[in-house]
N, C-alpha and C positions, 0 to 999 in steps of 0.2 A: 338877167337878160334872155336866158333860154326859156324861162317860164312866159315871159312877155311874148316872145316869139311863137311859142307853142299855142298860146291863147289866140294869137292873131290868126294863126293858121287855122285853128278850129272854128273860129268865126267866120272866116272866108269860105270854108268849106260848107258851112251851114247857110250862108248867104246864097252861095252857088246852088246848092240843093234847092232852097226855097224858089229861086228864080226858075229852076228848072220845073218844079212842081206848077208854078204859075203858067209857064209856057205851054205845058201839055194840057192844063186844065181845060181849055176850049175843046179839047178833043176827047175828053173822058167818054162822052156818050157814044163815041165810035169804037171804044174798046171792047173786045169779046169777053164780057164779064162771065158769061155762062160756058165758055170754053174751058174744059178741065184737062190740065196737062197729066200725063202719066210718066212718072220718073222711075227708072229701074236701077236697083243696086244688086251687087252680088258679093256675098260674104262666105268665105270658105271656114269650115270648122272640122276639127278632128273628132268632135263629139257626136257627130251625126253620121248615119250610114246611107240614108237616103235623103234627097232633096226635099226642101220645104218652100213653098211659095207663101209669102206673107203679104197681105194688102193692109196698109195703114191709112186710116181716116182720122182727121183731127180738125178742131176749130170750125165746125159747120155753122155754129151760132144761129141754128134753126132755120138756115136758108134751105130752099128747095131748088133743085135743078129739075125742072119739070114737075107736074102734079105728083105729090107724094113721092118725090125725089125719083121718078121712073128713069130719067136719063142717068143719074148716078148709079143707081141699082144695076142697069143694064151693062154699064162699063165694068162694074165689079164682077157681075155673073161671067162676062165674057173673059175676064182674066183668070177664072177658074182657081181661085186661091185655096190653099189647104188650111189656112189660118187667117183670121181678120182681126186686127188690133185697133183699138180706138183710144186716143190719148187725150180726150177731154175736150171741154167747151163746145160741145155738140149742141148746147142749148145756152140761154142767157140767164143770168142772175136776176132774181126778182121777177121772173115770168114763170107763172105756175102752168102755162100751156106747153106740155111735153109732147104734143101730137106728133110733131115733126119726127122727133127722135125716136119715139115709140114705134111709129110706122116703119121708119127705116130699120131699126134693130130687129123688129118682128120678121121682117123679110130677109135680112141678112143672115140670121140663124139657120135659114134653110140653105144658105149657099155654103157655109163653112162655120166652125167654131168661132165665136166672137168673144173676145176678152177686151174688157172695157175699164179704163182707169179714170178717176175724176180729173178735170181741170179745175181751175180756180172758180170758174162760174157754177159747176156742179157742187164742188165742195162748200162754196160759201152759201149756196142754196140749201144743202143738206145741214150745215151748221147753224144758219141764222133764220131760214125761211121755212123749210119743209123737209122733215125727216122722212116723210113718205116718198121721196124722190127714190130712195134706194130700192123700195119695194116695187115701185113702178117699173124702173129700169130692169129689175131682176125678173119681173114678170114677163118680159119679152123672150126670155130664154138665154139671154146673155150671161157670161161670167163676169160679174162685177166685182173689181179688186179695189177696195178702198183700204189702202195700207194693209194688203193682204197678199198672199202667196198661194198659188195652186200648181199642182204638177199635172202633166198630162202627156199622152203619147200621140205623136203625129207622124204618119208614114213609118211607123216603127221606132221612131226616135223619142227618147225621154227629154221633155222640157220642162223647165221650172219657170213660171211667168209670175212676175211681181208687179203690182200696181202701187206706185207711191203718190199719195195725195199731198204731201207737205211741200210748201214753197221753201225757198233758201232760207228765210228768216226763222221758220219753224223746223227745219230739218234737224238740227242738233238736238232739239228737245224731243221730237216725236218721230223722226226717221231713222236715226243712228241704229237703234236696235233692230228695225226691220231689215234694214240692208245688211247688218251683220248676220242676221239669221239667213237671209237670202244667199249670202256667199257660201253658206254651209250645205245648200241643197244640191242634189244630184242632176246630172244632165246639163244640156246647153240652157244658159240663163238669160232669160230675156226680161228687161225692165221696161215698163211703162211709166213714163215720168214726163209730164206735161211740160216741165220747165227745162229747157236745154241749158240754162245757166248753172244748174246743178252741177253740169259735167266737170267743168274746170275747177269749181270750188270744192266740191264734195266727193265726185264719183270717179274721176279719172284714173285713180290707182286701185279701185275696187275690182274684184274678180268677177265681172259681169260682161257676158259676151256681146250682147247687142242691147242698146238702149234706144227706145223710140220716143221722140219728143215733138212738140208743136209750139204753140203759145206766141211765138215771134211773128206769126203772119207773113214770113218772109221778109220783115223789114217793112211791110205795108207798101212801100214805093221801092222799086228796084231801080238803082241809079246805074249810069254807065259804068262798066267794069263788073257788072253783076253783084253790086253790093246793096244790102238793104239800108234804107234811111234811119228807121227807128224801130225798136222793139222794146216791150214792156221789161222793166228790170234790167235792161242792158243799155237803154238810152240811145243816143244818136250814133250812127255808123256801127251798129252791133257786130260782133264776130260770128255769132251763132243764129242764123236765121234760116238755113236750108241746108241739105246735102248730106253726104257721108263724111264723118270726121274719125279717123282711125288713130289710135295711139296704143302702140305695142300690142297688148292682149285684148283691147276693148274697142267697141265700135259705138259710135253715136250717129243716129239718123234722125234728121230734122225735116218734118214737112211744113211746106208753106201754108198748108191748111186750105180749107174750102171756103169759108165765109168771112163775114166782116162784123166787128163790133166796135165802130168808130166812125166819125163824121168824115174822116179822111178815106177816100176810096182806095182801092188797090190799083196801083198803076204800073204797067210793065210787070205784072205779077199775077199771072193766071192761077185760079184754084188748082190744087194738086192732089193727085192720089200717088202715094208711093208703093211701089212694088219691090220687096226685097227677096231674093233667092238665096236661101241658105243652102251651100253645096258641101258635100263631103269632101274631106281632105284626109289623105293618108298621114299618120304621125311620122315625124322624122325618126329614124333609127340610127 
C-alpha cells in the first residue's frame, strides 16, 4: 500500500509539473534568456592565508552572449577573478566547430589563470570523434585537466587542482586512483567534476576542500519552491542542481550553467556565473 501511495504521489507531482510547463509555455518568448545571474558564495579555510576569488563557468554549449561572447567576457572582467575554473560542456558533441570556446578561452587567459575540465560533451568528442580537441583547447593557453592534477600558487596560497573526466558509471574503473592520488597532494584541494551526482555516491567522504560541478542545468525548469524539474543522471525532481552543499569538511558548488542542449527551454532559470570567495580562517587551538 505504501508503494502504491508513493507512486501515485510521484505521478501527481509529474502531472502538476507538466501542467505548469504548459501554462508558461506561451510566455517563453518574454523571458530574459540572455540575462546572466551572478551568484556569490564564501568558503573559509585554514589552508590559505590570503583570499582567492574564483569564477566558475560551465555548460555554455557553444552559446554566445553577444558577438564572440563580449557580454559574458565583460561581466567576468568586471568581477576581477584570481582564478577561472571551467567544468565542461562548453561545446557540443559531434560538432567540430570549436570557435566559440576557443575565442572565449583565448580572451579569458588574459584575465586570470584558467583551469578547464572535460564535461561529457568534450570527453565523448575526445574519445569518439576528435582527439585533436585536446590540442585545440590547450592552444588557447588554458590548463586542460583531463583526469589530471596540477599544483599552482594563487595570492601566495598553495592549490592543488584536479580535473575528473569520468562519469559515475566509469568512476570505479578509471577515477578511484586519480582521487586517491589527489587526496595526497598539498595545499587546498579543488576538484573540477562535471557531474554533481558523484558527490553523494563517491566523493562526500573524500578529503577534498571544494568541488565545482555543472551538468544539471539547474534542473532546466525551476519549479515553485526553487526546485529543479529534471537533470541528467538524476531524473525528475533532482537533489543536486545548483547551490552550495556543505558536508563536514567538504563543499560542493553546482552552477546552473550558461547554455542549453535540449529542445526544452530554460524556464525560471537564468544562465549563471558562480563567484566563490575562499577566505582565510584561523585554525582552532
